[in-house]
Each structure stands twice: as C-alpha cells, then as structure tokens.
A tleap script that builds the chain and sets N, CA, C and O, in Angstrom:
source leaprc.protein.ff14SB
mol = sequence {
  NMET LYS LYS THR ILE ALA PHE VAL LEU ALA
  VAL ILE PHE ALA ALA LEU PHE SER ALA CYS
  ALA ALA GLU GLU LYS VAL PHE GLU THR VAL
  GLU ALA LYS ASP CYS PHE PHE GLY ALA GLY
  TYR THR GLU LEU VAL PHE GLY GLY SER GLU
  ALA SER GLU TYR VAL PHE LYS ALA GLU ASN
  SER GLU LYS THR GLU TRP SER VAL TYR ILE
  PHE ASP GLU LYS PHE GLU ASP GLY PHE ARG
  TYR ILE SER GLN ALA ALA GLU PRO VAL LEU
  THR GLY ASP GLY THR ILE VAL ILE GLU PRO
  GLY GLN PHE VAL TYR ILE TYR CYS SER THR
  ASN GLU PHE THR SER GLU THR PRO ASP GLU
  ASN ALA LYS LEU ILE ILE THR ASN CGLY
}
set mol.1.N position { 34.098 5.243 -35.298 }
set mol.1.CA position { 33.520 5.710 -33.787 }
set mol.1.C position { 31.307 6.367 -35.048 }
set mol.1.O position { 30.704 7.372 -34.673 }
set mol.2.N position { 31.017 5.907 -35.690 }
set mol.2.CA position { 29.940 5.559 -35.830 }
set mol.2.C position { 29.219 4.037 -34.676 }
set mol.2.O position { 28.204 3.969 -33.983 }
set mol.3.N position { 30.200 3.163 -34.922 }
set mol.3.CA position { 29.417 1.903 -34.499 }
set mol.3.C position { 29.598 2.242 -32.785 }
set mol.3.O position { 28.727 1.871 -31.998 }
set mol.4.N position { 30.799 2.969 -32.335 }
set mol.4.CA position { 30.178 3.184 -30.761 }
set mol.4.C position { 29.709 4.113 -30.495 }
set mol.4.O position { 29.254 4.248 -29.359 }
set mol.5.N position { 29.632 5.069 -31.374 }
set mol.5.CA position { 27.842 5.442 -30.350 }
set mol.5.C position { 26.477 5.492 -30.716 }
set mol.5.O position { 25.520 6.148 -30.305 }
set mol.6.N position { 26.747 3.947 -32.293 }
set mol.6.CA position { 25.365 3.388 -32.431 }
set mol.6.C position { 25.295 2.664 -31.411 }
set mol.6.O position { 24.136 2.700 -30.997 }
set mol.7.N position { 25.835 2.122 -30.885 }
set mol.7.CA position { 26.150 0.799 -29.729 }
set mol.7.C position { 25.729 1.832 -28.007 }
set mol.7.O position { 24.952 1.455 -27.130 }
set mol.8.N position { 26.550 3.137 -28.020 }
set mol.8.CA position { 26.356 3.500 -26.916 }
set mol.8.C position { 24.990 3.968 -27.003 }
set mol.8.O position { 24.670 3.995 -25.815 }
set mol.9.N position { 24.120 4.301 -27.576 }
set mol.9.CA position { 22.642 4.155 -27.786 }
set mol.9.C position { 21.738 3.128 -27.253 }
set mol.9.O position { 21.110 3.109 -26.194 }
set mol.10.N position { 21.817 2.134 -28.374 }
set mol.10.CA position { 21.961 0.559 -27.680 }
set mol.10.C position { 21.459 0.623 -26.264 }
set mol.10.O position { 20.370 0.626 -25.690 }
set mol.11.N position { 23.051 0.688 -25.880 }
set mol.11.CA position { 23.189 -0.003 -24.435 }
set mol.11.C position { 22.217 1.003 -23.933 }
set mol.11.O position { 21.318 0.357 -23.395 }
set mol.12.N position { 21.911 2.557 -23.831 }
set mol.12.CA position { 21.112 4.055 -22.847 }
set mol.12.C position { 19.722 3.600 -23.107 }
set mol.12.O position { 18.814 3.876 -22.323 }
set mol.13.N position { 19.507 2.802 -24.357 }
set mol.13.CA position { 17.828 2.169 -24.646 }
set mol.13.C position { 17.813 1.609 -23.707 }
set mol.13.O position { 17.684 2.197 -22.633 }
set mol.14.N position { 17.952 0.169 -23.802 }
set mol.14.CA position { 17.761 -1.380 -23.230 }
set mol.14.C position { 17.648 -1.076 -21.297 }
set mol.14.O position { 16.829 -1.514 -20.489 }
set mol.15.N position { 18.767 -0.221 -21.115 }
set mol.15.CA position { 18.489 0.271 -20.017 }
set mol.15.C position { 17.028 1.377 -19.660 }
set mol.15.O position { 16.284 0.878 -18.816 }
set mol.16.N position { 16.798 2.073 -19.928 }
set mol.16.CA position { 15.689 2.766 -20.671 }
set mol.16.C position { 14.675 1.897 -20.080 }
set mol.16.O position { 14.038 1.980 -19.030 }
set mol.17.N position { 14.701 0.541 -21.585 }
set mol.17.CA position { 13.185 0.077 -21.375 }
set mol.17.C position { 13.350 -1.247 -20.279 }
set mol.17.O position { 12.311 -1.901 -20.365 }
set mol.18.N position { 13.928 -1.629 -19.665 }
set mol.18.CA position { 14.527 -2.198 -19.010 }
set mol.18.C position { 13.411 -1.304 -16.857 }
set mol.18.O position { 12.579 -1.471 -15.966 }
set mol.19.N position { 14.097 -0.764 -17.246 }
set mol.19.CA position { 13.511 1.122 -15.750 }
set mol.19.C position { 12.386 0.375 -16.531 }
set mol.19.O position { 12.371 -0.815 -16.213 }
set mol.20.N position { 11.301 0.755 -17.591 }
set mol.20.CA position { 10.233 1.565 -17.234 }
set mol.20.C position { 9.415 -0.026 -17.402 }
set mol.20.O position { 8.270 -0.036 -16.952 }
set mol.21.N position { 9.694 -0.748 -17.736 }
set mol.21.CA position { 9.380 -2.415 -17.724 }
set mol.21.C position { 9.706 -3.141 -15.714 }
set mol.21.O position { 9.681 -4.322 -15.365 }
set mol.22.N position { 9.862 -2.413 -15.193 }
set mol.22.CA position { 10.530 -3.149 -13.583 }
set mol.22.C position { 9.031 -2.167 -13.612 }
set mol.22.O position { 8.074 -2.903 -13.853 }
set mol.23.N position { 8.677 -0.904 -13.449 }
set mol.23.CA position { 8.740 0.202 -12.118 }
set mol.23.C position { 6.999 -0.859 -12.241 }
set mol.23.O position { 6.416 -1.602 -13.031 }
set mol.24.N position { 6.821 -0.252 -10.873 }
set mol.24.CA position { 5.446 -1.186 -10.218 }
set mol.24.C position { 4.272 0.033 -10.418 }
set mol.24.O position { 3.990 1.079 -9.832 }
set mol.25.N position { 4.060 -0.274 -10.897 }
set mol.25.CA position { 1.699 0.123 -10.437 }
set mol.25.C position { 1.022 0.138 -9.579 }
set mol.25.O position { 0.590 -0.658 -8.746 }
set mol.26.N position { 0.960 0.838 -9.748 }
set mol.26.CA position { -0.174 2.176 -8.198 }
set mol.26.C position { -1.224 1.351 -8.255 }
set mol.26.O position { -2.016 1.753 -9.108 }
set mol.27.N position { -1.654 0.168 -7.609 }
set mol.27.CA position { -3.520 -0.268 -6.793 }
set mol.27.C position { -4.703 0.628 -5.736 }
set mol.27.O position { -5.918 0.597 -5.545 }
set mol.28.N position { -3.797 1.221 -5.341 }
set mol.28.CA position { -4.533 1.781 -4.546 }
set mol.28.C position { -3.826 3.228 -3.636 }
set mol.28.O position { -2.635 3.154 -3.332 }
set mol.29.N position { -4.288 3.958 -3.411 }
set mol.29.CA position { -3.533 4.813 -2.914 }
set mol.29.C position { -4.684 5.741 -1.726 }
set mol.29.O position { -5.669 6.448 -1.937 }
set mol.30.N position { -3.871 5.250 -0.274 }
set mol.30.CA position { -4.511 5.621 0.978 }
set mol.30.C position { -4.908 6.738 0.840 }
set mol.30.O position { -4.767 7.099 -0.328 }
set mol.31.N position { -5.562 7.848 1.781 }
set mol.31.CA position { -5.634 8.831 2.351 }
set mol.31.C position { -5.789 8.707 4.077 }
set mol.31.O position { -6.554 7.864 4.546 }
set mol.32.N position { -5.252 9.324 4.677 }
set mol.32.CA position { -5.191 9.367 5.899 }
set mol.32.C position { -6.183 9.778 5.954 }
set mol.32.O position { -7.082 8.996 6.261 }
set mol.33.N position { -6.640 11.688 5.597 }
set mol.33.CA position { -8.008 11.908 5.562 }
set mol.33.C position { -9.258 10.807 5.971 }
set mol.33.O position { -10.062 10.655 6.891 }
set mol.34.N position { -8.930 10.215 4.826 }
set mol.34.CA position { -10.611 9.032 3.978 }
set mol.34.C position { -10.160 8.087 5.442 }
set mol.34.O position { -11.192 8.255 6.091 }
set mol.35.N position { -9.612 7.558 5.982 }
set mol.35.CA position { -9.098 6.827 7.023 }
set mol.35.C position { -9.529 7.463 8.535 }
set mol.35.O position { -9.078 6.830 9.489 }
set mol.36.N position { -10.477 8.824 8.894 }
set mol.36.CA position { -10.644 9.737 9.916 }
set mol.36.C position { -11.548 9.085 10.217 }
set mol.36.O position { -11.035 8.467 11.149 }
set mol.37.N position { -12.731 8.657 10.137 }
set mol.37.CA position { -13.071 8.238 11.035 }
set mol.37.C position { -13.566 6.624 10.232 }
set mol.37.O position { -13.364 6.420 9.035 }
set mol.38.N position { -14.328 5.448 11.303 }
set mol.38.CA position { -14.359 4.689 11.009 }
set mol.38.C position { -13.098 3.896 11.960 }
set mol.38.O position { -12.627 2.800 11.656 }
set mol.39.N position { -12.790 4.496 12.845 }
set mol.39.CA position { -11.763 4.142 14.219 }
set mol.39.C position { -10.017 4.271 13.497 }
set mol.39.O position { -8.900 4.039 13.959 }
set mol.40.N position { -10.771 4.991 11.531 }
set mol.40.CA position { -9.459 5.329 11.377 }
set mol.40.C position { -9.060 4.056 10.686 }
set mol.40.O position { -7.835 3.968 10.774 }
set mol.41.N position { -9.740 2.676 9.812 }
set mol.41.CA position { -9.858 2.049 8.891 }
set mol.41.C position { -9.741 2.427 7.855 }
set mol.41.O position { -9.536 3.595 7.528 }
set mol.42.N position { -9.887 1.201 6.945 }
set mol.42.CA position { -10.225 1.376 5.511 }
set mol.42.C position { -10.245 -0.568 5.033 }
set mol.42.O position { -9.678 -1.415 5.723 }
set mol.43.N position { -10.741 -0.768 4.213 }
set mol.43.CA position { -11.159 -1.722 3.798 }
set mol.43.C position { -10.750 -2.066 2.217 }
set mol.43.O position { -11.198 -1.484 1.229 }
set mol.44.N position { -9.997 -2.919 2.227 }
set mol.44.CA position { -9.745 -2.984 0.504 }
set mol.44.C position { -10.066 -4.822 0.011 }
set mol.44.O position { -9.762 -5.810 0.679 }
set mol.45.N position { -10.453 -4.804 -0.749 }
set mol.45.CA position { -10.326 -6.564 -1.318 }
set mol.45.C position { -9.673 -6.731 -2.427 }
set mol.45.O position { -10.145 -6.505 -3.541 }
set mol.46.N position { -8.304 -7.227 -2.148 }
set mol.46.CA position { -7.624 -7.859 -3.322 }
set mol.46.C position { -8.512 -8.957 -3.832 }
set mol.46.O position { -9.281 -9.498 -3.038 }
set mol.47.N position { -8.462 -9.459 -5.515 }
set mol.47.CA position { -8.735 -10.059 -6.458 }
set mol.47.C position { -8.076 -10.735 -7.187 }
set mol.47.O position { -7.124 -11.251 -6.604 }
set mol.48.N position { -8.184 -11.048 -8.575 }
set mol.48.CA position { -6.647 -11.626 -8.743 }
set mol.48.C position { -7.256 -12.634 -8.725 }
set mol.48.O position { -8.280 -12.860 -8.080 }
set mol.49.N position { -6.399 -13.693 -9.787 }
set mol.49.CA position { -6.185 -15.296 -9.659 }
set mol.49.C position { -5.336 -16.194 -9.283 }
set mol.49.O position { -5.459 -17.390 -9.548 }
set mol.50.N position { -4.036 -15.500 -8.375 }
set mol.50.CA position { -3.455 -15.740 -7.891 }
set mol.50.C position { -2.717 -14.963 -7.016 }
set mol.50.O position { -2.633 -13.746 -7.180 }
set mol.51.N position { -1.850 -15.883 -5.564 }
set mol.51.CA position { -1.622 -14.532 -4.727 }
set mol.51.C position { -0.779 -13.669 -5.716 }
set mol.51.O position { -0.247 -14.286 -6.638 }
set mol.52.N position { -0.578 -12.240 -5.638 }
set mol.52.CA position { 0.167 -11.409 -5.716 }
set mol.52.C position { 1.427 -10.229 -4.392 }
set mol.52.O position { 1.021 -9.653 -3.383 }
set mol.53.N position { 2.380 -10.233 -4.738 }
set mol.53.CA position { 3.166 -9.997 -3.959 }
set mol.53.C position { 2.476 -8.070 -3.953 }
set mol.53.O position { 1.889 -7.691 -4.967 }
set mol.54.N position { 2.653 -7.071 -2.744 }
set mol.54.CA position { 2.186 -5.471 -3.250 }
set mol.54.C position { 3.363 -5.447 -1.730 }
set mol.54.O position { 3.652 -6.082 -0.716 }
set mol.55.N position { 3.735 -4.112 -2.580 }
set mol.55.CA position { 4.823 -2.977 -2.120 }
set mol.55.C position { 3.846 -1.784 -0.893 }
set mol.55.O position { 3.023 -1.198 -1.597 }
set mol.56.N position { 3.746 -1.426 0.220 }
set mol.56.CA position { 2.695 -0.836 0.903 }
set mol.56.C position { 4.274 0.072 1.509 }
set mol.56.O position { 5.261 -0.371 2.097 }
set mol.57.N position { 3.965 1.328 1.093 }
set mol.57.CA position { 5.071 2.876 1.458 }
set mol.57.C position { 4.143 4.065 2.205 }
set mol.57.O position { 2.946 4.169 1.935 }
set mol.58.N position { 4.712 4.821 3.028 }
set mol.58.CA position { 4.347 5.733 3.411 }
set mol.58.C position { 4.417 6.962 2.795 }
set mol.58.O position { 4.834 6.723 1.661 }
set mol.59.N position { 4.232 8.194 2.921 }
set mol.59.CA position { 4.346 9.787 2.050 }
set mol.59.C position { 4.113 10.490 3.486 }
set mol.59.O position { 3.372 9.986 4.330 }
set mol.60.N position { 4.702 11.508 3.654 }
set mol.60.CA position { 4.480 12.637 4.243 }
set mol.60.C position { 3.652 11.837 5.040 }
set mol.60.O position { 2.449 11.940 4.797 }
set mol.61.N position { 4.064 10.890 6.133 }
set mol.61.CA position { 3.634 10.588 7.424 }
set mol.61.C position { 4.402 10.514 8.397 }
set mol.61.O position { 4.767 9.479 8.954 }
set mol.62.N position { 4.750 11.821 8.711 }
set mol.62.CA position { 5.291 11.809 9.569 }
set mol.62.C position { 4.699 11.001 11.030 }
set mol.62.O position { 4.902 9.864 11.456 }
set mol.63.N position { 3.650 12.479 11.710 }
set mol.63.CA position { 2.938 12.208 12.937 }
set mol.63.C position { 1.762 10.903 12.599 }
set mol.63.O position { 0.756 10.789 13.301 }
set mol.64.N position { 2.027 10.041 11.533 }
set mol.64.CA position { 1.448 8.523 10.940 }
set mol.64.C position { 1.595 8.054 11.117 }
set mol.64.O position { 2.823 8.028 11.034 }
set mol.65.N position { 1.124 6.873 11.629 }
set mol.65.CA position { 1.595 5.356 11.432 }
set mol.65.C position { 0.629 4.722 10.770 }
set mol.65.O position { -0.543 5.091 10.684 }
set mol.66.N position { 1.282 3.425 10.131 }
set mol.66.CA position { 0.165 2.533 9.086 }
set mol.66.C position { 0.247 1.231 9.645 }
set mol.66.O position { 1.302 0.648 9.892 }
set mol.67.N position { -1.085 0.722 9.867 }
set mol.67.CA position { -0.889 -1.031 9.995 }
set mol.67.C position { -1.459 -1.854 9.288 }
set mol.67.O position { -1.485 -1.289 8.195 }
set mol.68.N position { -1.922 -2.786 9.178 }
set mol.68.CA position { -2.149 -3.785 7.893 }
set mol.68.C position { -3.035 -4.959 7.735 }
set mol.68.O position { -2.302 -5.618 6.997 }
set mol.69.N position { -3.960 -5.606 7.879 }
set mol.69.CA position { -4.408 -6.422 8.457 }
set mol.69.C position { -4.826 -6.633 7.835 }
set mol.69.O position { -5.143 -5.953 6.859 }
set mol.70.N position { -5.257 -8.702 8.299 }
set mol.70.CA position { -4.730 -9.724 6.531 }
set mol.70.C position { -6.319 -10.529 6.862 }
set mol.70.O position { -6.311 -11.386 7.746 }
set mol.71.N position { -7.442 -10.274 6.250 }
set mol.71.CA position { -8.485 -11.692 6.788 }
set mol.71.C position { -8.796 -12.467 5.318 }
set mol.71.O position { -8.682 -12.209 4.120 }
set mol.72.N position { -9.125 -13.258 5.922 }
set mol.72.CA position { -9.416 -14.938 4.630 }
set mol.72.C position { -10.986 -13.881 4.339 }
set mol.72.O position { -11.161 -13.068 3.432 }
set mol.73.N position { -11.790 -14.204 5.279 }
set mol.73.CA position { -13.219 -13.198 5.132 }
set mol.73.C position { -13.612 -11.055 5.614 }
set mol.73.O position { -12.895 -10.055 5.651 }
set mol.74.N position { -14.572 -11.231 5.783 }
set mol.74.CA position { -15.302 -9.957 5.817 }
set mol.74.C position { -15.060 -10.013 7.620 }
set mol.74.O position { -15.215 -10.909 8.451 }
set mol.75.N position { -14.581 -8.488 7.707 }
set mol.75.CA position { -14.284 -8.413 9.175 }
set mol.75.C position { -16.186 -7.938 9.030 }
set mol.75.O position { -16.760 -7.169 8.260 }
set mol.76.N position { -16.615 -8.678 9.978 }
set mol.76.CA position { -18.457 -8.413 10.427 }
set mol.76.C position { -18.575 -7.480 11.759 }
set mol.76.O position { -19.498 -6.667 11.701 }
set mol.77.N position { -17.708 -7.461 13.074 }
set mol.77.CA position { -17.593 -7.097 13.608 }
set mol.77.C position { -16.907 -5.128 13.612 }
set mol.77.O position { -16.114 -4.908 12.697 }
set mol.78.N position { -17.171 -4.078 14.417 }
set mol.78.CA position { -16.879 -2.581 13.728 }
set mol.78.C position { -15.780 -3.258 14.293 }
set mol.78.O position { -15.479 -4.186 15.045 }
set mol.79.N position { -15.150 -2.032 13.319 }
set mol.79.CA position { -13.663 -1.820 12.944 }
set mol.79.C position { -13.018 -1.729 13.884 }
set mol.79.O position { -12.094 -2.542 13.919 }
set mol.80.N position { -13.136 -0.699 15.167 }
set mol.80.CA position { -12.253 -0.406 16.267 }
set mol.80.C position { -11.855 -2.270 17.025 }
set mol.80.O position { -10.956 -2.451 17.846 }
set mol.81.N position { -13.045 -3.747 16.319 }
set mol.81.CA position { -11.841 -4.445 17.074 }
set mol.81.C position { -11.076 -4.928 15.913 }
set mol.81.O position { -11.815 -5.826 15.509 }
set mol.82.N position { -10.611 -4.915 15.550 }
set mol.82.CA position { -9.552 -5.119 14.148 }
set mol.82.C position { -7.855 -5.574 15.181 }
set mol.82.O position { -6.893 -6.341 15.198 }
set mol.83.N position { -8.392 -4.607 15.773 }
set mol.83.CA position { -6.941 -5.237 16.627 }
set mol.83.C position { -6.881 -5.923 17.522 }
set mol.83.O position { -5.823 -6.436 17.886 }
set mol.84.N position { -8.179 -6.130 18.187 }
set mol.84.CA position { -8.123 -7.190 19.819 }
set mol.84.C position { -8.187 -8.636 18.310 }
set mol.84.O position { -7.433 -9.577 18.559 }
set mol.85.N position { -8.941 -8.760 17.022 }
set mol.85.CA position { -9.204 -10.062 16.407 }
set mol.85.C position { -7.675 -10.488 15.714 }
set mol.85.O position { -7.506 -11.590 15.194 }
set mol.86.N position { -6.878 -9.715 15.772 }
set mol.86.CA position { -5.477 -9.334 15.025 }
set mol.86.C position { -4.392 -9.388 15.190 }
set mol.86.O position { -4.050 -9.099 16.337 }
set mol.87.N position { -3.555 -9.670 14.456 }
set mol.87.CA position { -1.724 -8.973 15.423 }
set mol.87.C position { -2.077 -8.330 13.522 }
set mol.87.O position { -2.680 -9.048 12.723 }
set mol.88.N position { -1.458 -6.659 13.084 }
set mol.88.CA position { -1.294 -6.577 11.961 }
set mol.88.C position { 0.115 -6.984 11.920 }
set mol.88.O position { 1.064 -7.001 12.705 }
set mol.89.N position { -0.315 -7.581 9.663 }
set mol.89.CA position { 0.793 -8.444 9.855 }
set mol.89.C position { 2.217 -7.686 8.363 }
set mol.89.O position { 3.075 -8.241 7.677 }
set mol.90.N position { 1.772 -6.328 8.495 }
set mol.90.CA position { 2.073 -5.131 8.456 }
set mol.90.C position { 2.558 -3.800 9.405 }
set mol.90.O position { 1.504 -3.202 9.623 }
set mol.91.N position { 3.513 -3.167 9.975 }
set mol.91.CA position { 3.171 -1.691 10.118 }
set mol.91.C position { 4.274 -1.031 9.676 }
set mol.91.O position { 5.350 -1.613 9.814 }
set mol.92.N position { 4.255 0.518 8.958 }
set mol.92.CA position { 4.866 0.548 8.354 }
set mol.92.C position { 5.168 0.369 6.767 }
set mol.92.O position { 4.308 0.300 5.889 }
set mol.93.N position { 6.852 0.296 6.557 }
set mol.93.CA position { 6.669 0.437 5.153 }
set mol.93.C position { 6.839 -1.274 5.040 }
set mol.93.O position { 7.282 -1.929 5.984 }
set mol.94.N position { 6.422 -1.886 3.749 }
set mol.94.CA position { 6.772 -3.231 3.791 }
set mol.94.C position { 5.947 -3.942 2.436 }
set mol.94.O position { 5.039 -3.589 1.684 }
set mol.95.N position { 6.662 -4.930 2.566 }
set mol.95.CA position { 5.927 -5.989 1.305 }
set mol.95.C position { 5.302 -7.465 1.852 }
set mol.95.O position { 5.789 -8.266 2.651 }
set mol.96.N position { 4.243 -7.496 1.228 }
set mol.96.CA position { 3.264 -8.579 2.271 }
set mol.96.C position { 3.100 -9.611 0.395 }
set mol.96.O position { 3.185 -8.965 -0.649 }
set mol.97.N position { 2.937 -10.741 0.385 }
set mol.97.CA position { 1.624 -11.534 -0.389 }
set mol.97.C position { -0.069 -11.434 0.227 }
set mol.97.O position { -0.596 -11.377 1.338 }
set mol.98.N position { -0.464 -11.450 -1.000 }
set mol.98.CA position { -1.776 -11.849 -0.711 }
set mol.98.C position { -2.870 -12.022 -1.798 }
set mol.98.O position { -3.301 -11.650 -2.889 }
set mol.99.N position { -3.030 -12.928 -0.633 }
set mol.99.CA position { -4.076 -14.313 -2.048 }
set mol.99.C position { -5.551 -13.340 -2.062 }
set mol.99.O position { -6.068 -12.548 -1.274 }
set mol.100.N position { -5.856 -13.835 -3.292 }
set mol.100.CA position { -6.789 -13.333 -4.171 }
set mol.100.C position { -8.142 -13.681 -2.561 }
set mol.100.O position { -8.107 -14.466 -1.614 }
set mol.101.N position { -9.269 -12.489 -3.064 }
set mol.101.CA position { -9.822 -12.340 -2.086 }
set mol.101.C position { -9.652 -12.094 -1.208 }
set mol.101.O position { -10.336 -11.172 -1.652 }
set mol.102.N position { -9.409 -11.888 -0.186 }
set mol.102.CA position { -8.820 -11.734 0.758 }
set mol.102.C position { -8.852 -10.392 1.312 }
set mol.102.O position { -8.361 -9.650 0.462 }
set mol.103.N position { -9.328 -9.489 2.718 }
set mol.103.CA position { -9.733 -8.152 2.934 }
set mol.103.C position { -8.177 -8.589 3.260 }
set mol.103.O position { -7.465 -9.574 3.460 }
set mol.104.N position { -8.156 -6.805 3.149 }
set mol.104.CA position { -7.232 -5.874 3.792 }
set mol.104.C position { -7.756 -5.165 4.224 }
set mol.104.O position { -8.676 -4.751 3.519 }
set mol.105.N position { -7.601 -4.458 5.708 }
set mol.105.CA position { -8.011 -3.736 6.924 }
set mol.105.C position { -6.581 -3.109 6.567 }
set mol.105.O position { -5.584 -3.790 6.811 }
set mol.106.N position { -6.397 -1.434 5.819 }
set mol.106.CA position { -5.803 -0.516 6.168 }
set mol.106.C position { -5.872 0.593 7.859 }
set mol.106.O position { -6.545 1.615 7.724 }
set mol.107.N position { -5.401 0.438 8.904 }
set mol.107.CA position { -5.338 1.303 9.679 }
set mol.107.C position { -3.854 2.824 10.122 }
set mol.107.O position { -2.624 2.885 10.106 }
set mol.108.N position { -5.119 3.844 10.484 }
set mol.108.CA position { -3.886 5.346 10.421 }
set mol.108.C position { -4.621 5.636 11.213 }
set mol.108.O position { -5.806 5.959 11.283 }
set mol.109.N position { -3.005 5.358 12.462 }
set mol.109.CA position { -3.555 6.390 13.374 }
set mol.109.C position { -3.920 7.298 14.193 }
set mol.109.O position { -4.121 7.323 15.407 }
set mol.110.N position { -4.028 8.672 12.652 }
set mol.110.CA position { -4.517 9.602 13.580 }
set mol.110.C position { -5.957 9.636 12.887 }
set mol.110.O position { -5.954 9.981 11.705 }
set mol.111.N position { -7.143 9.333 13.448 }
set mol.111.CA position { -8.073 9.279 13.399 }
set mol.111.C position { -9.592 9.936 14.671 }
set mol.111.O position { -9.422 10.667 15.647 }
set mol.112.N position { -10.528 9.528 14.325 }
set mol.112.CA position { -11.648 10.327 15.254 }
set mol.112.C position { -11.316 10.086 16.959 }
set mol.112.O position { -11.758 10.808 17.853 }
set mol.113.N position { -10.401 8.847 17.156 }
set mol.113.CA position { -10.152 8.496 18.295 }
set mol.113.C position { -9.296 9.056 18.723 }
set mol.113.O position { -9.447 9.497 19.862 }
set mol.114.N position { -7.735 9.348 17.868 }
set mol.114.CA position { -6.637 9.915 18.431 }
set mol.114.C position { -6.594 11.449 17.935 }
set mol.114.O position { -5.682 12.002 18.551 }
set mol.115.N position { -7.095 12.152 17.246 }
set mol.115.CA position { -7.073 13.288 16.559 }
set mol.115.C position { -8.668 14.354 16.244 }
set mol.115.O position { -9.782 14.035 15.828 }
set mol.116.N position { -7.846 16.198 16.851 }
set mol.116.CA position { -9.365 16.202 16.355 }
set mol.116.C position { -9.348 16.670 14.898 }
set mol.116.O position { -10.178 17.505 14.541 }
set mol.117.N position { -8.512 16.214 14.097 }
set mol.117.CA position { -8.223 16.732 12.832 }
set mol.117.C position { -7.974 16.357 11.835 }
set mol.117.O position { -6.900 16.928 11.647 }
set mol.118.N position { -8.249 15.505 10.557 }
set mol.118.CA position { -7.302 14.461 9.910 }
set mol.118.C position { -6.072 15.241 9.258 }
set mol.118.O position { -5.867 16.438 9.055 }
set mol.119.N position { -5.569 14.447 9.089 }
set mol.119.CA position { -3.762 14.504 8.571 }
set mol.119.C position { -4.399 14.184 7.341 }
set mol.119.O position { -4.934 13.163 6.911 }
set mol.120.N position { -4.039 16.262 6.515 }
set mol.120.CA position { -4.659 15.710 5.276 }
set mol.120.C position { -2.989 15.975 4.261 }
set mol.120.O position { -2.509 16.282 3.170 }
set mol.121.N position { -2.779 15.668 5.314 }
set mol.121.CA position { -1.404 14.813 3.822 }
set mol.121.C position { -0.361 13.416 3.670 }
set mol.121.O position { 0.549 13.011 2.946 }
set mol.122.N position { -1.146 12.995 4.852 }
set mol.122.CA position { -0.552 11.540 4.883 }
set mol.122.C position { -1.154 10.598 3.947 }
set mol.122.O position { -2.384 10.566 3.900 }
set mol.123.N position { -0.605 9.975 3.341 }
set mol.123.CA position { -1.202 8.857 2.598 }
set mol.123.C position { 0.090 7.695 2.714 }
set mol.123.O position { 1.295 7.843 2.917 }
set mol.124.N position { -0.724 6.533 2.496 }
set mol.124.CA position { 0.121 4.957 2.347 }
set mol.124.C position { -0.054 4.999 0.606 }
set mol.124.O position { -0.761 5.929 0.217 }
set mol.125.N position { 0.299 4.436 -0.065 }
set mol.125.CA position { 0.538 4.094 -1.723 }
set mol.125.C position { 1.111 2.262 -1.920 }
set mol.125.O position { 2.185 1.797 -1.537 }
set mol.126.N position { 0.129 1.630 -2.537 }
set mol.126.CA position { -0.158 0.398 -2.260 }
set mol.126.C position { 0.657 -0.460 -3.613 }
set mol.126.O position { -0.061 -1.257 -4.216 }
set mol.127.N position { 1.556 -0.370 -3.909 }
set mol.127.CA position { 1.469 -1.041 -5.687 }
set mol.127.C position { 2.209 -2.403 -5.711 }
set mol.127.O position { 2.796 -2.939 -4.771 }
set mol.128.N position { 2.045 -2.889 -7.090 }
set mol.128.CA position { 2.151 -4.510 -7.098 }
set mol.128.C position { 2.943 -4.443 -8.229 }
set mol.128.O position { 3.157 -3.303 -8.642 }
set mol.129.N position { 3.437 -5.369 -8.844 }
set mol.129.CA position { 4.657 -5.623 -9.996 }
set mol.129.C position { 3.705 -5.730 -11.019 }
set mol.129.O position { 4.065 -5.935 -12.178 }
savepdb mol mol.pdb
quit
C-alpha cells in the first residue's frame, strides 16, 4: 500500500514539474490604450542570438483587432504607412518565428483614427518558450 501511494505521489509531482517547465514566459504585454496614438501602432525590437517562436494572444479584444508586421530594419516613414509598405504576418492570435534584431510593429484597430476613446481592457500578450 505504501509503495502504491509513493508511486502515485511521484507521478503527480512529475506531472506538476513538467507542466511548470512547459509554461511560457510573458515577453511583452501590449495594451490597446498604449497604442491609441501613433496611428494605432507600437514598435518592439526582438533581441537574442537566434530565431525564436513567439505566441500572440489577444485578451478582452472583442471590439479590437490586432495585426503584426515584421521588418528587418526600423520603419522610418510614419507609422500610418506601415500597412501600405507590407502585409501583416499575423492578424489575430497565432505564432510567429522572429529573428534577432527584427523590428515588430503591432497594430491595434482601436486607435485615434477609428475611435473616440481608447479600449481600456484590450491587450495583446506575447509569450515565448
């Protein structure tokens, strides 16, 4: 009986530790209210020494759509021209591989050109493993 209980406890602890090890780390949280100005865009630079996979997940974004654009260089024209210069690599939730040093521009559809007030609750959470 003691061996069975010990075995069951060992399995439970192993499952708990493996779940914790697989948990993703939050890289950045982009709030819609922070993207309200700047034509709805915010810029992020991804560092590191190798390409990494990042997961983009919208929360409380029923009225807000998120798009992600990637450039190898800083976008020097006004943010409002990003959508004319490139297609988004992601719209909504999803996973993207980003190379070190790439510039990522997050677009929030609730912004100074589309709404009178910022969305106080919408946010985009970016995680990596």
